C-alpha positions, 0 to 999 in steps of 0.5 A: 500499500505504502509503494502506491501511494510512492509511486503516485507521489514521484508520477506526479512531481514527474508530469508537473517537472515535464510541463514546466520545461515544455513551457519553457520551450513553448516561451522561447520559441515565441516571437517578443512583443515589439514594444511602442515607444511613445510619442512626444505631447508638445505644448503650443506656446505663444511667443515674441522674439526679443527686440529692444528700443528706446521705451518711452514711460510714463505714470498713470493715476487715478483721482478727483478734481477739487478746487485750487483754492476753498474760503469760508465767507466768515462776518467779523462785524456783528449785525442784520446781514443782507445779500449783495450783488448774487443771490446766497444760493448753491451754485450761484456763479459770480465774478471777482470783486462782485459784493456777495453779501454785506452786515448793516453798518449805519451805526457805524458810520454814524460812530465814525462821523461821530469822531470825525467832527470830534477831530475836526473840532480837536484840529480847530482848537489847535490851528492858531498855535500852530499859527504862531509857534509853527508858522512855517508848517501852518498851510499844510495843517491848514490845507489838512484841516480844508480837505476832511470830509465826513463822507470821504476817508480821512487822509493821512496826516502831515509831516511834522518838521521838528520834535518840538511840534511832535510834541505839541501835536500828541499833547492835544491827542492829534494822532491818537484821534486819527487812528482811532478814526483809521481804524473805525474805517477799516472795521467799517469795511468789514461790513461788505464782502467782496469776492476774492475771485471767480467761483461758485457758492459751495454752500450756504449756512446763513441767509438773507435778513439772518442776524450773525455775529462776529466769526459766523460762518455763511458759507463757503465760496471755490475757485472755479478758474483755478482746478486742480486733480488729485491723484494717487500714485504708488510709491514705486511710482513717485521717483519717476515723476517730479514738480514741473512734469507735464501731464495729460488728464482725461476723462471716461469719454477722451475728453483731453486737458493739460496739466502739469505736476505743481505739488507732491507729498512728502509722506505715505497717505495712509488710508490710500498707502499712496502719495498725493501728486497734485496737477493744476489743470489748464481750463479750456473749451470742456466744463471742468467740476468739482470732485469729477473723476480723471486719469492722468497720464504723466511722462517719465525718462526714456530707458535705453534697451529696453522692452516692453511685455506684458506683467503676467508672465514674469515669475518670482519677480525676475524670471520668465521662460524662453522657447530654445530648442523646443524646450522651456527654459527658465531666464532671469531678467532685470525689471526696469519699470513696472505698470500696471499691466506691462513690465519694462525689461532687459537682461535677454538676448536678442532675438531669443523667443520669449514666452509672452503669457502665463504659462499653467504647470510649466517647468524647465526643460519642458517640451514646448513649440512655439504657436506660430509653428503649429499650422506647419505642423497641422499641415505635415501631420496632414500629408502624413496621414494621406500618404498611409491612406494611399499606401 
């Protein structure tokens, strides 16, 4: 029984060995499968040859129009306030020298005339003494006495000829009374407010017939013939412009005004994190309004041997892609100026193929083809297909 089991096991092992030997022989007889090489897949990229020129740079900024001068109409005297030659209403235009408002001055005029009368009385009282003690200067004082009018500004005093005459006039209060009158005349002028420039009434706080005190704010006026544009310039661009730089100012519809930089801030605006630059705008036939939003273009320096490229092709601050022998290569460049959408750069050899579009998941050594070669490649593929069909 045991012999039979042994023979069965040995027979099974023999069959297994013969099977392995047979499979090996058959595998050697079979021809190996041909391995197909995977074709290289090229990505087409947009390129442009590097060409250097002298680039004229410019700084663009946006801002709002504001008047060069804003003035609050403050009453310096008390009394009833009345309109002048123009209506005290917002938006009302006026010309330089027009009476804008006045404060009732009847009482002030009567007080001034009273002081002039007292002054005439004091002069009349000393004229006899002047004739006797200072006869050489008496004619001048007599003419002065006759020239004084209660309804006209008081003329200046005649010049005294010696210290004795000066002392005599001082003891008679001639000097103090004279300057009191001049002070009253100056104060009387403050009852009328004349326009210091051509402009418009911006706002009104008190109206015709209101009672005002000294220091009351009647309203605000703005000058319309001198307008400025306040723009926000990036800190990186401020070194490209200077005071006196000419500028072109544009509205949204393309309307153009000429201007120039008149002031530049020396600190960073905390709200905008930029520097305030002010441009004076030259008036023309096109109307400008306070608060209007405009764009300013300020020409700057010329950068020699440089090239303008899209800003979004710059990587890591100073790197770009070039195409060299159907491969992408990372190259460093020198950045001269960064604009809103473009960059002025140099540092590559002229004639190199620069990639001028942003690439996603691209890497150094990546196989690519220039977009300009795509049509040629399509034509070649079409010829190969036609040849295969014919054959």
